[in-house]
N, CA, C and O of each residue as an XYZ file, in Angstrom:
472
protein
N     100.812     93.917     71.840
C      99.940     93.477     72.910
C      99.842     94.595     73.957
O     100.855     95.147     74.386
N      98.615     94.917     74.356
C      98.395     95.971     75.337
C      98.851     95.541     76.725
O      98.853     94.357     77.063
N      99.239     96.536     77.520
C      99.546     96.330     78.936
C      98.530     97.153     79.731
O      98.049     98.189     79.272
N      98.219     96.669     80.926
C      97.187     97.311     81.733
C      97.641     97.547     83.165
O      98.582     96.923     83.656
N      96.944     98.465     83.813
C      97.073     98.717     85.250
C      95.661     98.599     85.814
O      94.776     99.375     85.452
N      95.455     97.637     86.691
C      94.145     97.337     87.261
C      94.153     97.763     88.722
O      95.025     97.357     89.491
N      93.181     98.580     89.098
C      93.109     99.083     90.466
C      91.783     98.702     91.097
O      90.719     98.969     90.539
N      91.851     98.075     92.266
C      90.658     97.729     93.034
C      90.628     98.652     94.251
O      91.590     98.710     95.016
N      89.529     99.365     94.424
C      89.408    100.323     95.524
C      89.595     99.641     96.879
O      89.126     98.526     97.105
N      90.289    100.341     97.765
C      90.470     99.824     99.118
C      89.807    100.745    100.151
O      90.121    100.680    101.339
N      88.892    101.597     99.688
C      88.155    102.465    100.606
C      87.251    101.647    101.525
O      86.955    100.485    101.248
N      86.822    102.262    102.608
C      86.047    101.554    103.627
C      84.767    100.919    103.085
O      84.484     99.757    103.376
N      84.002    101.660    102.311
C      82.745    101.117    101.782
C      82.997     99.975    100.811
O      82.305     98.958    100.856
N      83.968    100.131     99.944
C      84.272     99.063     98.984
C      84.775     97.816     99.717
O      84.400     96.695     99.376
N      85.629     98.023    100.730
C      86.104     96.868    101.508
C      84.930     96.175    102.181
O      84.861     94.946    102.215
N      84.010     96.966    102.715
C      82.835     96.404    103.366
C      81.936     95.642    102.409
O      81.193     94.750    102.818
N      82.007     95.998    101.132
C      81.194     95.335    100.115
C      81.950     94.237     99.375
O      81.443     93.683     98.399
N      83.171     93.915     99.838
C      83.859     92.763     99.272
C      85.030     93.026     98.354
O      85.409     92.143     97.586
N      85.622     94.219     98.405
C      86.721     94.493     97.468
C      87.960     93.631     97.722
O      88.740     93.395     96.800
N      88.152     93.160     98.956
C      89.296     92.273     99.204
C      89.154     90.982     98.395
O      90.128     90.490     97.823
N      87.947     90.442     98.352
C      87.692     89.223     97.569
C      87.798     89.509     96.067
O      88.256     88.658     95.305
N      87.381     90.692     95.648
C      87.495     91.078     94.235
C      88.972     91.157     93.842
O      89.358     90.677     92.776
N      89.797     91.762     94.702
C      91.226     91.869     94.420
C      91.873     90.481     94.375
O      92.682     90.201     93.490
N      91.518     89.621     95.323
C      92.062     88.257     95.342
C      91.686     87.517     94.060
O      92.514     86.810     93.486
N      90.443     87.677     93.612
C      89.998     87.023     92.372
C      90.783     87.559     91.176
O      91.136     86.796     90.276
N      91.061     88.870     91.160
C      91.839     89.457     90.066
C      93.227     88.836     90.012
O      93.688     88.429     88.946
N      93.894     88.764     91.162
C      95.250     88.198     91.207
C      95.243     86.733     90.760
O      96.098     86.317     89.979
N      94.277     85.952     91.255
C      94.183     84.538     90.885
C      93.949     84.376     89.388
O      94.583     83.547     88.734
N      93.037     85.172     88.858
C      92.688     85.039     87.443
C      93.832     85.507     86.541
O      94.068     84.920     85.485
N      94.535     86.550     86.948
C      95.710     86.991     86.177
C      96.735     85.876     86.098
O      97.307     85.623     85.038
N      96.968     85.208     87.221
C      97.927     84.098     87.241
C      97.432     82.937     86.377
O      98.202     82.335     85.628
N      96.140     82.632     86.491
C      95.571     81.504     85.744
C      95.674     81.699     84.235
O      95.907     80.745     83.492
N      95.500     82.935     83.789
C      95.557     83.241     82.358
C      96.967     83.586     81.893
O      97.183     83.846     80.710
N      97.928     83.591     82.817
C      99.282     83.981     82.447
C      99.367     85.441     82.052
O     100.265     85.840     81.312
N      98.425     86.243     82.550
C      98.343     87.651     82.159
C      99.024     88.594     83.144
O      99.075     89.800     82.899
N      99.543     88.078     84.246
C     100.172     88.945     85.249
C     101.308     89.792     84.669
O     101.453     90.946     85.072
N     102.122     89.273     83.740
C     103.197     90.112     83.197
C     102.693     91.325     82.407
O     103.422     92.303     82.246
N     101.471     91.268     81.921
C     100.969     92.398     81.133
C      99.926     93.227     81.871
O      99.301     94.113     81.287
N      99.739     92.934     83.163
C      98.769     93.700     83.937
C      99.237     93.857     85.380
O      99.374     92.875     86.111
N      99.475     95.081     85.772
C      99.838     95.394     87.153
C      98.546     95.549     87.948
O      97.713     96.394     87.619
N      98.376     94.743     88.984
C      97.195     94.829     89.844
C      97.601     95.478     91.163
O      98.611     95.105     91.760
N      96.822     96.434     91.608
C      97.130     97.091     92.863
C      95.853     97.576     93.522
O      94.778     97.521     92.925
N      95.973     98.050     94.755
C      94.847     98.589     95.500
C      94.895    100.101     95.409
O      95.835    100.730     95.895
N      93.879    100.685     94.786
C      93.796    102.130     94.666
C      93.029    102.725     95.823
O      92.404    102.015     96.611
N      93.088    104.022     95.909
C      92.337    104.724     96.943
C      90.882    104.859     96.564
O      90.447    104.326     95.543
N      90.137    105.561     97.369
C      88.703    105.762     97.139
C      88.488    106.640     95.908
O      89.087    107.708     95.784
N      87.629    106.179     95.003
C      87.314    106.930     93.787
C      86.101    107.832     93.973
O      85.754    108.590     93.067
N      85.450    107.762     95.136
C      84.327    108.647     95.419
C      82.981    108.116     94.980
O      81.981    108.826     95.088
N      82.920    106.892     94.488
C      81.651    106.295     94.055
C      81.295    105.160     94.996
O      80.963    104.054     94.570
N      81.372    105.458     96.282
C      81.238    104.434     97.330
C      79.930    103.654     97.214
O      79.901    102.446     97.454
N      78.858    104.334     96.850
C      77.547    103.675     96.746
C      77.498    102.676     95.587
O      76.541    101.910     95.469
N      78.522    102.683     94.734
C      78.540    101.791     93.572
C      79.632    100.733     93.686
O      79.897    100.018     92.720
N      80.268    100.622     94.848
C      81.402     99.718     95.005
C      80.992     98.273     95.215
O      79.821     97.962     95.432
N      81.974     97.409     95.147
C      83.387     97.655     94.921
C      83.668     98.179     93.512
O      83.088     97.727     92.525
N      84.579     99.151     93.461
C      84.933     99.807     92.208
C      86.300     99.335     91.713
O      87.228     99.118     92.492
N      86.388     99.186     90.402
C      87.626     98.760     89.753
C      87.878     99.694     88.571
O      86.965     99.994     87.802
N      89.111    100.147     88.434
C      89.503    100.980     87.297
C      90.631    100.264     86.573
O      91.603     99.818     87.184
N      90.483    100.163     85.262
C      91.534     99.571     84.433
C      91.951    100.623     83.417
O      91.123    101.235     82.742
N      93.254    100.811     83.332
C      93.801    101.761     82.364
C      94.831    101.052     81.499
O      95.563    100.179     81.964
N      94.872    101.439     80.250
C      95.913    100.925     79.371
C      97.217    101.599     79.767
O      97.254    102.807     80.003
N      98.272    100.825     79.838
C      99.586    101.360     80.150
C     100.157    101.940     78.863
O     100.441    101.210     77.913
N     100.320    103.248     78.841
C     100.814    103.923     77.636
C     102.307    104.180     77.706
O     102.892    104.732     76.773
N     102.929    103.780     78.816
C     104.350    104.017     78.970
C     104.663    105.384     79.542
O     105.831    105.727     79.722
N     103.629    106.177     79.833
C     103.875    107.506     80.401
C     104.459    107.339     81.807
O     104.114    106.405     82.531
N     105.313    108.225     82.159
C     105.927    108.176     83.478
C     104.876    108.493     84.528
O     104.107    109.443     84.383
N     104.846    107.686     85.594
C     103.875    107.903     86.663
C     104.314    109.062     87.533
O     105.450    109.117     88.004
N     103.396    109.982     87.733
C     103.622    111.126     88.607
C     103.121    110.755     89.992
O     101.923    110.525     90.158
N     103.997    110.689     91.002
C     103.544    110.281     92.344
C     102.525    111.246     92.950
O     101.845    110.893     93.914
N     102.408    112.446     92.406
C     101.429    113.417     92.915
C     100.138    113.424     92.098
O      99.220    114.190     92.391
N     100.069    112.578     91.084
C      98.875    112.512     90.251
C      97.704    111.942     91.033
O      97.887    111.135     91.945
N      96.503    112.367     90.672
C      95.299    111.862     91.311
C      94.815    110.545     90.756
O      93.740    110.085     91.140
N      95.564    109.919     89.868
C      95.077    108.718     89.192
C      94.798    107.551     90.130
O      94.035    106.652     89.777
N      95.398    107.544     91.314
C      95.156    106.439     92.239
C      93.863    106.605     93.028
O      93.493    105.712     93.790
N      93.168    107.727     92.861
C      91.917    107.913     93.587
C      90.871    108.723     92.827
O      89.910    109.204     93.427
N      91.041    108.875     91.541
C      89.998    109.524     90.745
C      90.066    109.048     89.299
O      91.102    108.586     88.822
N      88.934    109.174     88.621
C      88.919    108.865     87.197
C      89.582    110.024     86.474
O      89.346    111.187     86.801
N      90.408    109.705     85.495
C      91.169    110.722     84.788
C      90.572    111.061     83.425
O      90.891    112.102     82.851
N      89.708    110.189     82.904
C      89.134    110.436     81.586
C      90.115    110.178     80.454
O      89.936    110.684     79.347
N      91.148    109.395     80.727
C      92.160    109.095     79.725
C      91.635    108.065     78.728
O      90.800    107.234     79.085
N      92.110    108.108     77.488
C      91.755    107.050     76.538
C      92.181    105.699     77.111
O      93.261    105.572     77.688
N      91.338    104.712     76.949
C      91.642    103.380     77.448
C      91.319    103.165     78.910
O      91.568    102.082     79.440
N      90.766    104.178     79.583
C      90.383    104.043     80.994
C      88.973    103.459     81.066
O      88.058    103.946     80.402
N      88.805    102.414     81.877
C      87.489    101.788     82.048
C      87.185    101.700     83.536
O      88.019    101.276     84.336
N      85.980    102.107     83.885
C      85.516    102.059     85.270
C      84.436    100.993     85.388
O      83.424    101.037     84.688
N      84.666    100.033     86.284
C      83.695     98.970     86.550
C      83.143     99.172     87.958
O      83.897     99.435     88.895
N      81.826     99.048     88.101
C      81.198     99.226     89.418
C      80.492     97.944     89.854
O      80.241     97.033     89.065
N      80.184     97.921     91.162
C      79.460     96.795     91.770
C      80.106     95.456     91.416
O      79.432     94.504     91.022
N      81.410     95.412     91.565
C      82.149     94.211     91.177
C      82.032     93.118     92.226
O      81.904     93.379     93.422
N      82.080     91.895     91.741
C      82.100     90.693     92.575
C      83.300     89.868     92.107
O      83.853     90.141     91.042
N      83.708     88.869     92.882
C      84.791     88.010     92.387
C      84.455     87.370     91.034
O      85.325     87.247     90.172
N      83.197     86.966     90.853
C      82.790     86.337     89.584
C      82.918     87.326     88.423
O      83.432     86.975     87.361
N      82.452     88.562     88.625
C      82.577     89.583     87.577
C      84.050     89.878     87.293
O      84.443     90.058     86.140
N      84.862     89.927     88.354
C      86.278     90.226     88.188
C      86.956     89.154     87.364
O      87.801     89.463     86.524
N      86.598     87.887     87.591
C      87.178     86.796     86.796
C      86.862     86.989     85.309
O      87.715     86.777     84.448
N      85.646     87.387     85.032
C      85.258     87.601     83.627
C      85.988     88.804     83.033
O      86.411     88.763     81.878
N      86.138     89.867     83.811
C      86.847     91.054     83.325
C      88.300     90.707     82.994
O      88.821     91.139     81.966
N      88.951     89.936     83.852
C      90.341     89.554     83.561
C      90.384     88.662     82.323
O      91.234     88.853     81.453
N      89.481     87.695     82.238
C      89.480     86.761     81.107
C      89.214     87.464     79.778
O      89.790     87.099     78.753
N      88.345     88.466     79.797
C      87.974     89.131     78.542
C      88.727     90.441     78.311
O      89.325     90.633     77.253
N      88.701     91.344     79.301
C      89.326     92.658     79.115
C      90.849     92.553     79.082
O      91.490     93.059     78.161
N      91.422     91.898     80.083
C      92.880     91.822     80.165
C      93.452     90.781     79.206
O      94.365     91.083     78.438
N      92.929     89.575     79.244
C      93.497     88.484     78.438
C      93.182     88.604     76.947
O      93.959     88.147     76.108
N      92.018     89.231     76.609
C      91.612     89.279     75.200
C      91.436     90.698     74.667
O      91.014     90.875     73.524
N      91.756     91.719     75.480
C      91.610     93.123     75.080
C      90.173     93.469     74.695
O      89.941     94.290     73.807
N      89.201     92.829     75.378
C      87.780     93.063     75.106
C      87.072     93.514     76.382
O      86.611     92.668     77.147
N      86.972     94.826     76.638
C      86.284     95.295     77.836
C      84.865     94.731     77.929
O      84.199     94.529     76.914
N      84.418     94.483     79.151
C      83.099     93.895     79.398
C      82.112     95.048     79.627
O      81.912     95.488     80.760
N      81.510     95.522     78.560
C      80.674     96.730     78.606
C      79.507     96.635     79.579
O      79.113     97.642     80.167
N      78.954     95.453     79.757
C      77.791     95.330     80.642
C      78.136     95.612     82.103
O      77.235     95.826     82.914
N      79.426     95.616     82.452
C      79.845     95.902     83.824
C      80.346     97.333     83.996
O      80.735     97.720     85.098
N      80.342     98.131     82.912
C      80.822     99.512     83.024
C      80.007    100.253     84.052
O      78.786    100.106     84.114
N      80.676    101.046     84.856
C      79.990    101.897     85.819
C      79.723    103.254     85.220
O      80.430    103.682     84.307
N      78.715    103.938     85.719
C      78.402    105.292     85.300
C      78.552    106.180     86.524
O      77.710    106.140     87.421
N      79.617    106.989     86.577
C      79.838    107.813     87.762
C      78.704    108.786     88.046
O      78.576    109.266     89.173
N      77.875    109.087     87.045
C      76.766    110.020     87.253
C      75.491    109.315     87.718
O      74.482    109.959     88.003
N      75.553    107.982     87.790
C      74.377    107.201     88.188
C      74.008    107.504     89.644
O      74.884    107.621     90.501
N      72.741    107.625     89.908
C      72.251    107.846     91.268
C      71.438    106.641     91.695
O      70.708    106.060     90.891
N      71.561    106.268     92.950
C      70.755    105.140     93.451
C      69.406    105.631     93.874
O      68.575    104.842     94.325
């Protein structure tokens, strides 16, 4: 069974667009599905895609040791199993937890494109 690390941006623009509610929905849904033991949820820094927020990054936990100086808490790393979701809402977050975390099925229709321009 896969383990995950879910990060909800806490940057100013994402917070202004509702990331606190997105994070709360993630925590609630993880508990509801009994998935909290296999998914660490935390607040990450700004990923730089403010115009597309609230932003959420989910990475598969590979067991690699976390480097406290790594940029992973505020940038996309391009690692296998890394998924970037943009324009998240509490409703979208509930679906992502139910499908991506609980069933190992990423929700492709919510994938963000960092190269997208508004």
